[in-house]
C-alpha positions as CSV (number, residue, x, y, z in Angstrom):
1,Q,-1.7,-2.6,-20.1
2,V,-1.5,-2.8,-16.1
3,Q,-4.1,-1.6,-13.9
4,L,-3.9,-1.5,-10.5
5,V,-7.2,-0.8,-8.6
6,E,-7.5,0.2,-4.7
7,S,-10.4,-0.2,-2.7
8,G,-11.6,-0.8,1.2
9,G,-10.8,2.8,2.0
10,G,-13.1,4.9,4.4
11,L,-13.8,6.8,7.6
12,V,-13.0,4.9,10.7
13,Q,-12.7,6.3,14.5
14,A,-9.2,6.8,15.8
15,G,-8.2,2.9,16.9
16,G,-10.1,1.6,14.5
17,S,-8.8,-0.5,11.5
18,L,-9.4,-0.7,8.2
19,R,-8.0,-2.9,5.0
20,L,-7.0,-1.9,1.7
21,S,-7.1,-4.0,-1.3
22,C,-5.0,-3.6,-4.8
23,A,-6.3,-5.5,-7.5
24,S,-3.8,-6.2,-10.1
25,S,-4.2,-6.7,-13.9
26,G,-2.3,-6.8,-17.1
27,R,1.2,-8.4,-15.7
28,T,2.1,-11.0,-13.8
29,F,1.4,-10.2,-10.6
30,S,3.5,-12.3,-9.1
31,S,6.5,-11.6,-10.5
32,Y,6.9,-7.7,-8.7
33,A,7.3,-6.4,-5.8
34,M,4.3,-4.0,-4.9
35,G,4.3,-1.4,-2.3
36,W,1.8,1.1,-0.8
37,F,2.2,4.6,-0.4
38,R,-0.2,7.5,1.1
39,Q,-0.6,11.3,0.7
40,A,-1.9,13.8,3.0
41,L,-3.3,16.8,2.0
42,G,-0.7,19.3,1.1
43,K,2.1,17.0,1.7
44,E,4.5,14.9,-0.3
45,R,3.7,11.0,-1.0
46,E,5.3,8.9,1.5
47,F,6.2,5.6,1.4
48,V,4.2,3.4,3.8
49,A,5.0,-0.5,2.9
50,A,6.5,-2.6,0.2
51,A,6.4,-6.7,-0.1
52,S,9.0,-8.5,-2.3
53,W,7.4,-10.8,-5.1
54,S,6.7,-13.7,-3.1
55,G,5.6,-11.9,0.5
56,G,8.6,-12.9,2.1
57,S,10.3,-9.8,2.2
58,T,8.4,-6.6,3.7
59,L,9.7,-3.0,4.4
60,Y,7.8,-0.7,6.6
61,A,7.9,3.1,7.8
62,D,8.7,4.0,11.1
63,S,5.4,5.7,11.5
64,V,3.3,2.4,10.6
65,K,5.7,-0.5,11.9
66,G,3.6,-2.7,14.3
67,R,0.6,-1.5,13.3
68,F,0.0,-2.0,9.4
69,T,0.6,-5.1,7.8
70,I,1.3,-5.4,4.1
71,S,0.6,-9.4,2.6
72,R,-0.5,-10.2,-1.1
73,D,-2.3,-13.3,-2.6
74,N,-0.4,-14.2,-5.8
75,A,-3.1,-16.6,-7.1
76,K,-5.9,-13.6,-6.5
77,N,-3.3,-10.8,-8.0
78,T,-4.2,-8.8,-4.8
79,L,-2.1,-6.8,-2.7
80,Y,-3.6,-5.8,0.6
81,L,-2.8,-3.5,3.6
82,Q,-3.9,-4.2,6.9
83,M,-4.3,-1.1,9.2
84,T,-5.1,-1.3,12.8
85,S,-4.8,1.1,16.0
86,L,-5.5,3.9,13.2
87,R,-4.4,7.5,14.0
88,S,-5.7,11.0,12.5
89,E,-1.9,11.3,11.3
90,D,-3.3,8.3,9.1
91,T,-5.6,10.6,7.2
92,A,-4.4,10.1,3.6
93,V,-5.1,9.1,0.2
94,Y,-3.6,5.3,0.1
95,Y,-2.2,4.4,-3.2
96,C,-0.8,0.8,-4.7
97,A,2.4,0.9,-6.6
98,G,3.6,-1.7,-8.7
99,S,7.6,-2.4,-9.2
100,S,9.4,-3.7,-12.4
101,R,11.7,-5.1,-9.5
102,S,11.1,-8.4,-7.5
103,S,12.9,-7.5,-4.3
104,V,12.1,-4.7,-1.6
105,L,15.8,-3.2,-1.8
106,G,15.2,0.7,-2.7
107,A,11.7,0.4,-2.2
108,T,11.1,2.9,0.0
109,G,11.3,5.7,-3.3
110,V,8.4,7.1,-5.2
111,N,10.8,6.9,-8.4
112,W,11.3,2.5,-7.7
113,Y,7.6,2.4,-8.8
114,A,6.4,2.0,-12.3
115,Y,2.5,1.8,-12.0
116,W,0.0,3.3,-9.6
117,G,-3.4,3.1,-8.9
118,Q,-5.9,5.7,-8.6
119,G,-6.2,6.1,-5.0
120,T,-8.4,5.5,-1.7
121,Q,-9.3,7.9,0.7
122,V,-8.6,7.0,4.5
123,T,-9.8,9.1,7.0
124,V,-9.4,8.8,10.6
125,S,-11.5,11.0,12.9
126,S,-10.5,11.4,16.8
């Protein structure tokens, strides 16, 4: 059974930084592309970032480009999202997502992913 467990969320002031982690178990983590999504209260879940199986190819939403960095440590079965220059509009529940593909082609869609974590809350105070 595939499990994705996020951690690292919390309350941070605008301009601050946080690093989210997603621990994966139940399958060969290093074979599959992974992504991060977020969902603010009352809004739809939206794509944040994705990384290919090796981490060599990445995609970012325009809203986070230059501020967030997705990375992965395949030896630790862990996906990361380094978030800097945080803004109030980054406040949301952040979800880790696991695909059944190796590349990031098409990785911006919710339906592209097969597995989801439970989410971790990120709150940015202004």
